[in-house]
C-alpha positions in Angstrom: 45.7 144.3 36.2 48.1 143.9 39.1 51.0 144.9 36.9 49.2 148.1 35.9 48.5 149.0 39.5 52.2 148.4 40.4 53.2 150.8 37.5 50.8 153.4 38.7 52.2 153.2 42.2 55.7 153.6 40.8 54.7 156.6 38.7 53.0 158.2 41.7 56.3 157.7 43.7 58.3 159.3 40.8 56.0 162.3 40.8 56.2 162.6 44.6 60.0 162.5 44.4 60.0 165.1 41.6 58.0 167.4 43.8 60.4 167.0 46.7 63.3 167.7 44.4 61.6 170.9 43.2 61.1 172.0 46.8 64.8 171.4 47.5 66.0 173.3 44.5 63.6 176.2 45.2 64.9 176.4 48.7 68.5 176.3 47.6 68.2 178.8 44.7 65.1 180.9 44.2 66.5 182.4 41.0 65.9 179.3 38.9 62.4 178.2 38.1 61.6 174.5 37.2 58.4 172.5 36.9 57.7 169.0 38.1 57.3 167.9 34.5 60.9 168.9 33.8 62.0 166.1 36.2 59.3 163.5 35.5 56.5 163.2 33.1 54.1 160.3 33.4 53.9 158.1 30.3 50.7 158.5 28.2 48.2 155.8 28.6 47.9 153.6 25.5 44.2 153.3 25.7 43.7 157.1 26.0 46.0 157.5 23.0 44.0 155.1 20.9 40.7 156.8 21.9 42.3 160.1 20.9 43.1 158.8 17.5 39.6 157.4 17.0 38.2 160.9 18.0 40.5 162.6 15.5 39.4 160.3 12.7 35.7 160.9 13.5 36.3 164.7 13.5 38.0 164.5 10.1 35.1 162.4 8.7 32.6 164.9 10.1 34.5 167.8 8.6 34.7 166.2 5.2 31.0 165.4 5.3 30.1 169.0 6.4 32.3 170.5 3.6 29.9 169.2 1.0 27.5 171.9 2.1 28.0 175.4 0.9 27.8 176.9 4.4 30.7 174.8 5.6 32.8 174.7 2.6 35.1 177.6 3.8 34.4 179.7 0.7 33.2 183.3 1.1 30.0 184.6 -0.5 30.0 187.4 -3.1 28.8 190.0 -0.6 31.9 189.5 1.6 30.3 187.7 4.5 31.4 184.2 5.4 
């Protein structure tokens, strides 16, 4: 828990420094346009990534289940309406 908090503080500092760098670059050369994410992008949270994968699997399962019904099979009817 303490290690995670320390990493978050470090990432916050990196983001802060990237914003300062952007302000300096913009002040020096207004012709170039860069974003904070060009300098630093916070690593993705492993828990959030795992939850995303679970959600994707649930969505696939639901889609497969719905495809068994004629309305959701993706086939068009004879009169041209979906």
